[in-house]
C-alpha positions as CSV (number, residue, x, y, z in Angstrom):
1,M,8.8,-11.2,19.2
2,S,5.5,-13.1,19.8
3,G,2.5,-13.1,21.9
4,T,2.3,-15.5,24.7
5,T,-1.6,-16.4,23.8
6,A,-1.8,-19.6,21.5
7,E,-3.2,-17.9,18.4
8,P,-4.9,-19.6,15.4
9,L,-3.4,-20.3,12.2
10,G,-2.9,-17.0,10.3
11,G,-3.1,-15.0,13.2
12,P,-5.4,-13.6,15.8
13,D,-8.9,-13.2,15.6
14,P,-10.9,-10.6,17.3
15,S,-11.7,-12.6,20.5
16,T,-8.0,-13.7,20.8
17,T,-6.9,-10.2,20.3
18,A,-9.4,-9.0,22.9
19,R,-8.0,-11.5,25.2
20,W,-4.4,-10.7,24.7
21,L,-5.2,-7.2,25.3
22,Q,-7.2,-7.7,28.6
23,R,-4.0,-9.4,29.9
24,H,-1.1,-7.5,28.4
25,R,-2.4,-4.1,27.4
26,P,-5.5,-3.3,29.6
27,D,-5.1,0.4,28.5
28,L,-6.1,-0.5,25.1
29,H,-8.7,-3.2,25.9
30,P,-11.8,-0.9,26.3
31,A,-10.9,1.3,23.2
32,Y,-10.4,-1.9,21.3
33,L,-13.9,-3.4,22.2
34,R,-15.6,0.1,21.4
35,E,-14.0,-0.2,17.8
36,L,-14.6,-3.8,17.0
37,P,-18.2,-3.5,15.9
38,A,-17.4,-0.8,13.5
39,A,-14.3,-2.6,12.1
40,R,-16.5,-5.8,11.7
41,A,-19.1,-3.7,9.6
42,A,-16.2,-1.9,7.5
43,I,-14.7,-5.4,6.5
44,L,-18.0,-6.9,5.8
45,H,-18.7,-3.6,3.6
46,R,-15.8,-4.3,1.7
47,L,-16.3,-8.0,1.4
48,T,-20.1,-7.8,0.1
49,T,-19.2,-4.6,-2.3
50,A,-16.5,-7.0,-3.5
51,F,-19.2,-10.0,-4.0
52,T,-21.2,-7.6,-5.9
53,R,-18.5,-6.2,-8.2
54,E,-16.8,-9.6,-8.9
55,Q,-20.1,-11.2,-9.5
56,I,-19.8,-13.7,-6.6
57,T,-22.9,-15.4,-5.1
58,A,-23.3,-15.0,-1.4
59,P,-26.0,-15.9,1.1
60,A,-27.5,-13.1,2.9
61,G,-28.2,-12.1,6.5
62,H,-24.6,-12.4,7.8
63,T,-23.3,-9.6,9.9
64,D,-19.9,-11.0,10.6
65,P,-17.5,-11.3,7.4
66,A,-15.7,-14.3,8.7
67,A,-18.8,-16.1,9.5
68,L,-20.2,-15.3,6.1
69,L,-17.1,-16.8,4.4
70,R,-17.2,-19.8,6.6
71,A,-21.0,-20.4,5.2
72,M,-19.7,-20.3,1.9
73,G,-17.0,-22.8,2.5
74,H,-14.2,-20.5,2.3
75,D,-12.6,-21.2,5.9
76,P,-8.8,-20.1,4.9
77,F,-10.0,-16.7,3.5
78,A,-12.4,-16.4,6.6
79,V,-9.1,-16.8,8.7
80,E,-7.7,-13.7,7.1
81,V,-10.5,-11.7,7.1
82,D,-11.0,-12.3,10.9
83,N,-7.4,-11.1,11.4
84,S,-8.1,-8.0,9.3
85,V,-11.1,-7.1,11.6
86,A,-9.0,-7.8,14.7
87,N,-6.2,-5.5,13.4
88,L,-8.4,-2.8,12.0
89,A,-10.1,-2.3,15.3
90,L,-6.6,-2.1,16.8
91,A,-5.4,0.3,14.5
92,R,-8.3,2.6,15.4
93,A,-8.1,1.9,19.1
94,T,-4.5,3.3,19.3
95,Q,-5.3,6.6,17.3
96,P,-4.1,9.7,19.0
97,R,-6.6,12.7,19.5
98,P,-6.3,15.5,17.2
99,D,-3.8,18.1,18.6
100,G,-5.7,21.3,17.6
101,G,-2.6,22.7,16.0
102,P,-2.1,24.1,12.4
103,P,-3.0,22.2,8.9
104,A,-0.4,19.4,8.6
105,I,0.5,20.5,5.1
106,T,1.7,23.8,6.6
107,R,3.9,22.5,9.4
108,P,7.5,23.3,9.1
109,T,8.2,19.8,10.3
110,P,5.6,17.5,8.5
111,P,4.0,14.6,10.1
112,H,5.0,11.2,9.2
113,W,2.6,10.9,6.4
114,E,3.1,7.2,5.9
115,Q,1.8,6.5,9.6
116,L,-1.3,8.5,9.4
117,V,-3.1,5.5,7.3
118,V,-5.1,3.8,9.7
119,D,-7.7,1.7,7.5
120,G,-5.3,0.2,4.8
121,H,-6.5,-0.8,1.4
122,P,-10.0,1.1,0.6
123,L,-11.5,-1.9,-1.1
124,H,-9.8,-5.3,0.1
125,P,-11.6,-7.0,2.8
126,G,-8.0,-8.1,3.9
127,C,-7.0,-4.6,4.3
128,R,-5.3,-5.1,7.7
129,T,-4.5,-8.6,7.5
130,R,-1.2,-9.6,8.9
131,S,-1.1,-13.3,9.0
132,G,1.9,-14.8,10.8
133,M,2.2,-11.8,13.2
134,T,0.8,-11.9,16.6
135,T,-0.9,-9.0,18.2
136,Q,2.2,-8.1,19.9
137,D,4.1,-8.2,16.7
138,V,1.4,-5.8,15.2
139,L,1.7,-3.3,17.7
140,A,5.5,-3.3,17.5
141,Y,5.9,-3.1,13.9
142,A,2.9,-1.9,12.0
143,P,3.2,1.7,10.8
144,E,-0.7,2.6,11.9
145,H,0.6,2.4,15.4
146,R,3.3,4.8,14.8
147,T,6.4,2.9,15.9
148,V,9.8,2.8,15.3
149,V,12.0,-0.5,15.1
150,D,15.2,-1.7,15.2
151,L,16.6,-3.1,11.8
152,V,19.0,-5.8,11.9
153,Q,22.2,-5.5,10.2
154,V,23.6,-8.9,9.2
155,E,27.3,-9.5,8.0
156,V,27.2,-11.9,4.8
157,P,30.1,-13.9,3.6
158,A,31.2,-12.4,0.4
159,D,30.8,-15.4,-1.7
160,R,27.4,-15.8,-0.5
161,W,26.4,-12.0,-1.3
162,H,24.5,-11.0,-4.6
163,T,24.2,-7.5,-5.4
164,T,22.9,-5.2,-8.4
165,G,22.7,-1.4,-9.2
166,A,25.4,0.5,-7.5
167,G,26.2,-2.5,-5.5
168,L,26.0,-3.1,-1.7
169,P,28.7,-4.3,0.6
170,P,27.9,-7.9,2.1
171,L,25.7,-6.3,4.9
172,L,22.1,-7.2,4.8
173,H,19.5,-5.2,6.5
174,L,16.6,-7.4,8.0
175,H,13.4,-6.6,9.3
176,P,13.6,-7.5,13.1
177,W,10.5,-9.8,12.6
178,Q,12.3,-11.8,10.0
179,A,15.5,-11.9,11.8
180,A,13.8,-13.7,14.8
181,R,12.9,-16.3,12.3
182,H,16.2,-17.0,10.9
183,P,18.5,-17.7,13.8
184,G,22.4,-18.2,13.2
185,L,22.9,-15.2,11.3
186,R,25.8,-13.0,12.1
187,V,24.2,-9.8,13.4
188,V,26.6,-7.0,13.6
189,G,24.4,-4.0,14.5
190,T,21.1,-2.4,14.3
191,R,19.5,0.8,12.9
192,R,16.5,2.8,14.1
193,A,13.8,2.8,11.3
194,R,10.3,4.0,10.9
195,P,7.9,1.6,9.1
196,L,6.4,3.1,6.1
197,M,2.6,2.1,4.7
198,S,3.8,-1.3,3.5
199,L,5.1,-2.1,6.9
200,R,8.2,-4.0,5.5
201,T,9.9,-0.9,3.9
202,L,11.5,1.1,6.3
203,A,12.8,4.8,6.5
204,P,16.0,4.6,8.7
205,L,16.4,7.7,11.0
206,D,19.8,8.3,10.4
207,D,19.6,8.7,6.7
208,P,16.6,10.7,5.3
209,S,17.8,10.0,1.5
210,T,17.0,6.1,1.8
211,H,14.0,3.8,2.2
212,L,14.7,-0.1,2.6
213,K,12.4,-2.5,1.3
214,T,13.1,-5.8,3.4
215,A,11.6,-9.1,3.1
216,I,9.3,-10.9,5.9
217,D,7.6,-14.2,5.5
218,A,4.2,-12.7,6.7
219,Q,1.3,-12.2,4.7
220,L,0.3,-8.4,4.5
221,T,-3.1,-7.9,3.0
222,S,-2.8,-10.4,0.1
223,A,0.6,-11.6,-0.4
224,V,3.8,-12.8,1.5
225,R,6.0,-9.9,1.3
226,T,9.5,-11.4,0.5
227,V,11.9,-9.6,-1.9
228,S,12.0,-11.8,-5.0
229,P,15.2,-12.4,-7.2
230,A,13.4,-10.7,-10.0
231,A,13.1,-7.5,-7.8
232,V,16.4,-7.7,-6.9
233,E,17.4,-7.7,-10.7
234,N,14.6,-5.3,-12.0
235,G,14.7,-2.4,-9.5
236,P,17.7,-0.7,-10.2
237,T,17.6,-1.3,-14.0
238,L,14.0,-0.5,-14.6
239,T,13.8,2.5,-12.3
240,G,16.7,4.2,-14.0
241,F,15.1,3.2,-17.2
242,L,11.7,4.9,-16.6
243,A,13.3,8.1,-15.0
244,G,14.9,8.8,-18.1
245,L,11.5,8.6,-19.9
246,T,9.6,11.2,-18.4
247,D,9.7,14.7,-17.1
248,D,6.3,14.5,-15.9
249,M,7.1,12.8,-12.5
250,V,9.7,11.8,-10.4
251,V,10.6,8.1,-10.5
252,L,12.2,7.1,-7.1
253,R,15.3,5.4,-8.0
254,E,16.1,1.6,-6.6
255,Y,19.9,2.2,-6.8
256,A,20.9,-1.0,-5.2
257,A,19.5,-4.4,-4.1
258,G,21.4,-7.3,-2.3
259,A,20.7,-10.9,-1.4
260,V,22.1,-13.8,0.5
261,R,22.7,-16.7,-1.8
262,T,21.1,-19.9,-0.9
263,D,22.0,-23.0,-2.7
264,G,23.4,-20.5,-5.6
265,R,20.4,-18.4,-5.8
266,P,19.4,-15.1,-4.2
267,D,17.2,-16.1,-1.5
268,R,13.9,-14.3,-1.4
269,R,13.9,-14.2,2.6
270,L,17.2,-12.4,2.8
271,A,17.2,-9.8,0.5
272,V,16.7,-5.8,0.5
273,V,16.3,-3.3,-2.0
274,H,17.7,0.3,-1.2
275,R,15.2,3.1,-2.7
276,Q,15.7,6.7,-3.1
277,A,13.4,8.4,-0.2
278,P,11.0,11.1,-1.5
279,P,11.3,14.7,0.0
280,P,9.8,14.9,3.5
281,E,6.6,17.0,2.2
282,A,5.5,14.3,-0.3
283,I,2.5,12.6,0.8
284,P,1.3,9.2,-0.3
285,V,-1.9,9.6,-2.2
286,A,-3.9,7.3,0.1
287,A,-2.9,9.4,3.1
288,L,-4.9,12.2,1.5
289,S,-7.9,10.4,2.9
290,A,-6.2,10.0,6.2
291,P,-7.5,11.8,9.3
292,S,-5.0,14.9,9.9
293,P,-3.5,15.1,13.3
294,A,-4.8,18.9,13.5
295,D,-8.6,18.2,13.4
296,G,-9.1,14.5,12.2
297,A,-10.4,15.7,9.0
298,P,-8.9,14.2,5.9
299,I,-5.7,15.7,4.8
300,A,-7.0,16.7,1.5
301,T,-9.5,19.1,3.0
302,E,-6.6,21.0,4.2
303,A,-5.4,21.7,0.6
304,V,-9.2,22.3,-0.4
305,R,-9.4,25.0,2.4
306,L,-6.2,26.6,2.0
307,A,-6.0,26.9,-1.9
308,Y,-9.4,26.5,-3.2
309,G,-11.7,28.4,-0.8
310,G,-13.3,25.1,0.4
311,D,-14.4,24.1,-3.0
312,P,-13.0,20.4,-3.5
313,R,-13.9,20.3,-7.2
314,P,-10.9,22.3,-8.6
315,F,-8.8,20.6,-6.2
316,L,-9.7,17.2,-7.6
317,A,-9.3,18.2,-11.2
318,D,-5.7,19.8,-10.6
319,L,-4.7,16.5,-8.6
320,T,-6.4,14.4,-11.3
321,R,-4.3,16.1,-14.0
322,L,-1.0,15.5,-11.9
323,L,-2.0,11.7,-11.3
324,V,-2.5,11.0,-14.8
325,T,0.0,12.9,-16.9
326,G,3.1,11.1,-16.4
327,P,1.6,7.7,-16.0
328,L,-0.3,7.9,-19.3
329,A,2.4,9.5,-21.1
330,L,4.4,6.0,-20.1
331,L,1.7,3.8,-21.1
332,E,1.9,5.2,-24.6
333,R,5.1,3.7,-24.6
334,G,3.7,0.3,-23.4
335,I,4.6,0.8,-19.8
336,G,1.8,0.3,-17.2
337,L,2.6,1.6,-13.8
338,E,0.8,0.2,-10.7
339,A,0.0,3.8,-9.6
340,H,-2.1,3.1,-6.5
341,G,-2.5,5.3,-3.5
342,Q,0.7,3.6,-1.7
343,N,3.0,3.9,-4.9
344,T,2.1,7.6,-5.8
345,L,3.1,10.4,-3.8
346,V,2.4,14.2,-4.2
347,S,3.9,17.4,-2.9
348,L,1.6,20.6,-2.5
349,D,2.7,24.0,-3.1
350,R,0.4,26.0,-0.8
351,G,-2.3,23.6,-1.1
352,R,-2.1,23.2,-4.8
353,P,-0.9,19.8,-6.3
354,A,2.8,20.4,-7.6
355,T,4.9,17.3,-8.2
356,L,4.1,13.5,-8.4
357,Y,6.4,10.9,-7.4
358,Y,6.4,7.3,-8.3
359,R,8.0,4.3,-6.5
360,D,8.1,0.6,-6.6
361,V,8.3,-1.4,-10.0
362,G,7.2,-4.8,-8.6
363,G,3.6,-4.6,-10.1
364,I,4.3,-2.8,-13.5
365,R,3.7,-4.4,-16.8
366,I,5.5,-3.5,-19.9
367,D,4.8,-4.6,-23.6
368,P,8.6,-5.1,-24.7
369,A,7.1,-4.7,-28.6
370,R,6.4,-1.3,-27.9
371,L,9.7,-0.2,-26.8
372,P,12.6,0.3,-29.2
373,D,15.3,-1.2,-26.5
374,P,13.8,-2.3,-23.6
375,P,15.9,-3.1,-20.7
376,P,16.1,-6.9,-19.5
377,L,12.8,-7.8,-17.9
378,H,12.8,-10.5,-15.1
379,G,9.8,-12.3,-13.5
380,D,6.3,-11.6,-14.8
381,I,7.0,-7.8,-15.7
382,A,7.0,-8.5,-19.3
383,A,3.2,-8.6,-20.5
384,V,1.7,-11.8,-22.0
385,D,-1.1,-9.7,-23.4
386,P,-0.5,-6.4,-25.0
387,S,-3.7,-5.1,-23.0
388,E,-2.0,-5.9,-19.6
389,P,-0.4,-2.3,-19.0
390,E,-3.6,-0.3,-19.7
391,T,-5.3,-2.7,-17.6
392,T,-2.8,-2.5,-14.6
393,L,-2.7,1.5,-14.6
394,L,-6.4,2.1,-15.1
395,A,-6.9,-0.6,-12.3
396,A,-5.0,1.4,-9.9
397,L,-6.1,4.9,-10.9
398,T,-9.9,3.7,-10.6
399,V,-9.5,3.0,-6.9
400,V,-7.4,6.0,-6.4
401,L,-10.1,8.2,-7.8
402,G,-12.9,6.4,-6.2
403,Q,-11.1,6.9,-2.6
404,L,-10.8,10.4,-3.1
405,V,-14.1,11.3,-4.6
406,G,-15.6,9.3,-1.5
407,T,-13.5,11.3,0.9
408,L,-14.2,14.5,-0.4
409,A,-18.1,13.9,-0.8
410,A,-18.2,12.7,2.8
411,A,-16.1,15.6,4.3
412,T,-17.6,18.2,2.1
413,G,-21.0,17.5,1.2
414,T,-20.2,17.8,-2.5
415,P,-22.2,15.3,-4.6
416,P,-20.1,12.5,-6.0
417,P,-21.2,13.2,-9.5
418,E,-19.9,16.9,-9.4
419,L,-16.6,15.4,-8.3
420,W,-16.5,13.0,-11.2
421,G,-17.2,15.7,-13.3
422,A,-14.4,17.8,-12.0
423,A,-12.0,14.8,-12.2
424,A,-13.3,14.1,-16.0
425,R,-12.1,17.6,-16.9
426,T,-8.5,16.6,-16.5
427,A,-8.3,12.8,-16.5
428,G,-8.2,12.5,-20.6
429,D,-8.1,9.3,-22.7
430,P,-8.2,6.3,-22.0
431,L,-9.8,7.0,-18.6
432,T,-12.8,9.0,-20.0
433,R,-13.4,6.8,-23.3
434,R,-14.1,3.6,-21.7
435,D,-17.9,2.5,-20.7
436,T,-16.3,0.5,-17.6
437,L,-13.1,0.5,-15.8
438,P,-11.1,-2.5,-14.5
439,V,-10.4,-3.0,-10.8
440,K,-8.3,-5.9,-9.5
441,A,-10.5,-8.5,-8.2
442,T,-8.8,-9.2,-4.8
443,T,-11.5,-11.5,-3.3
444,S,-11.7,-13.5,-6.3
445,M,-7.8,-13.8,-6.2
446,R,-8.0,-14.9,-2.8
447,L,-10.6,-17.7,-3.4
448,A,-9.0,-18.8,-6.3
449,A,-6.3,-22.1,-6.5
450,D,-3.7,-19.4,-7.4
451,P,-4.4,-16.4,-5.4
452,L,-1.5,-14.4,-7.1
453,E,-2.7,-14.8,-10.6
454,P,-4.3,-11.4,-11.5
455,R,-7.9,-11.3,-12.1
456,W,-10.2,-8.3,-12.8
457,A,-13.7,-6.9,-12.5
458,Y,-15.1,-4.2,-14.6
459,V,-17.3,-1.4,-13.1
460,P,-19.4,1.2,-14.7
461,N,-17.1,4.3,-15.4
462,P,-18.4,7.4,-13.6
463,L,-16.0,9.6,-15.8
464,A,-17.6,8.4,-19.2
465,E,-20.8,10.5,-18.1
466,H,-18.9,13.7,-18.2
467,R,-16.9,13.3,-21.4
């Protein structure tokens, strides 16, 4: 699926999106124009705070983030950021009004939590970048537009099929956007599925027990989301291994994966991972900051009102304890989870944090020297530096806690230092003992020659003030 308007390399910019909507979706055009200034300001804020955090010198006085990047000579990243502005405005323009119903966390049939997240990554200026996709594609496939798509089923010759874990028959599930870019495949069926927060991971409507992580050649936020041969090998082995190491959280198993062999090797463009789905009441931590379909207030405030008498401080203390206990126990074994708001989910028992779920081992780091019998590790999961596991985990938790504090402070009027103090009571070592905490330097990475090489910034630790 593609748009009919010629679009710049990387994806439509704000003006191109406006023209396309005016011609093809006039019902959305006025709302998009209304949302555009706030979306541009939100992306500019992410960019300029990243410059400060990552110690990047930039000229002052710009009100447009892409223009600022072009003035610095960073045209490719400017294209990505322009696309992020356009897609953020589009996301906000299509959101339904609150329905006035009961709190979302008390409904017998919970909403589709993953599709409530409108603004994407809380710090990344490319939070809504969809490079390679047209405006029509974004409306059709992006989760923030609450869509359902037709997964394509492709029959693969048995001698070209590579599978791991429990094993899959030679039937590849392919994202429809990807299928359109690989003609000549033997399509034998389709399945209706709902895109999750990552867009390329989908929940089939006919099987609530499974999520499918598919491959697409589009850049979402900061990386092209194919499924590497390492992911095909690591997923079933590592998730099973991690699940056996902890009782403090539920590791969602990647029970099987498969890929088409091209030139004798698993093809990252034609691959899929089958993952255990969380229960329907499990809420991605990022979605706690998303607007409730009931009243538009953050989902987290429903729990605060229901179980904590409106006081966010004990809620945050209980949630922090849940978020850190299992991951820190694994860190003691040399395993650093990438426990950010998309990979971690929580269930709430009448508003109180009850169970932590973790998914996706692609970004974790493991120090094999600290494990007595580590499984085979493919790709870059094995840490080169023994500090990598701790840095990986703390960087993710820093963003998660920062977003929660910001959300609760804005929604309840509670001073942020009081919220950080509540989190510090249960955060434990090593979060509270450090004077600074790491954050992934995503903007520096986008400006670097190798944009996938991890880089880190270090920020003052607001938890340390309360140790």
